[in-house]
C-alpha positions in Angstrom: 4.2 -45.4 -5.1 1.9 -45.3 -8.1 -1.1 -45.0 -6.0 0.1 -42.6 -3.9 1.0 -40.5 -7.0 -2.2 -41.3 -9.0 -4.4 -40.1 -5.6 -2.2 -36.8 -5.3 -2.9 -36.0 -9.5 -6.5 -37.0 -8.7 -6.8 -34.3 -5.9 -4.9 -31.9 -7.8 -7.5 -32.5 -10.7 -10.5 -31.9 -8.3 -8.9 -29.0 -7.0 -8.4 -27.4 -10.1 -12.0 -28.0 -11.4 -13.4 -26.5 -8.2 -11.1 -23.7 -8.0 -10.4 -22.6 -11.7 -12.4 -19.8 -12.0 -11.2 -18.4 -8.5 -7.7 -18.8 -9.7 -8.4 -16.8 -12.9 -10.1 -14.0 -11.0 -6.9 -13.7 -8.7 -4.8 -13.8 -11.4 -6.7 -11.0 -13.2 -6.6 -8.7 -9.7 -2.8 -9.4 -9.5 -1.8 -8.2 -13.1 -4.3 -5.0 -12.4 -2.6 -4.2 -9.0 1.1 -4.7 -11.0 -0.3 -2.6 -14.1 -1.7 0.3 -11.2 1.7 -0.1 -9.0 4.1 0.1 -12.0 4.4 4.1 -12.0 4.5 3.8 -8.3 8.1 2.0 -8.6 9.7 5.0 -11.0 11.9 7.5 -9.4 10.0 10.8 -8.3 7.5 12.0 -6.1 3.8 11.6 -6.4 1.7 14.6 -5.1 -1.9 15.1 -5.0 -4.6 16.5 -2.7 -3.7 17.6 0.9 -0.7 15.1 0.9 1.6 17.3 -0.7 4.1 17.5 2.0 7.8 17.7 0.6 10.4 15.3 0.6 10.4 14.3 4.2 7.6 12.3 5.5 8.2 14.0 9.0 7.1 17.0 7.5 3.7 15.4 7.1 3.7 14.6 10.6 4.5 18.1 11.7 0.8 19.0 10.3 -0.8 16.6 12.5 0.9 17.3 15.6 0.6 20.5 17.9 -2.7 22.6 18.5 -2.9 24.3 15.2 -2.0 23.9 11.7 -0.9 27.3 10.0 -1.3 25.8 6.3 -5.0 24.6 6.6 -5.9 27.1 9.4 -7.8 24.2 11.4 -6.8 22.3 14.9 -5.0 19.7 14.3 -7.2 17.7 16.2 -9.3 17.0 13.2 -6.2 15.4 11.6 -5.3 13.2 14.1 -7.5 10.4 12.9 -4.9 10.1 9.6 -2.3 8.7 11.9 -4.3 5.6 12.2 -3.9 5.1 8.4 -0.5 6.7 7.9 1.6 5.7 10.9 2.7 2.0 9.3 3.7 3.6 6.0 5.5 6.3 8.2 7.4 3.3 9.7 8.2 2.3 6.7 9.5 5.9 5.4 11.9 6.0 8.4 13.5 2.9 7.1 14.5 4.7 4.0 15.7 7.9 6.0 12.3 9.6 6.6 12.0 9.5 2.6 8.4 11.5 1.7 8.5 9.7 -1.8 8.5 6.2 0.1 5.6 7.2 2.5 3.2 8.5 -0.3 3.7 6.2 -2.6 3.6 2.9 0.0 0.1 4.7 1.3 -1.2 4.6 -2.2 -0.3 1.3 -3.2 
């Protein structure tokens, strides 16, 4: 029993000596992610660039589907590639009642 505990401690020490710098960097990255993401957890809407579409995530998809986008005066075929990136976040927003703030905040985060 004592030898197995001792060997486990030896393995933990070797692991710590090998990966202590990695753990330090990963901790720093995690802290930066939390600091960056903290404002996104507050209530309200984040609006920027061409992603300002209102309080419903369905409104954003209305701009992608169809033959012509009246807002941008372009064909919507140019915007179809966005679906690849936005679709998982759109599904998440549907879980919250097609919430626009959830869509945009999850996409940013």
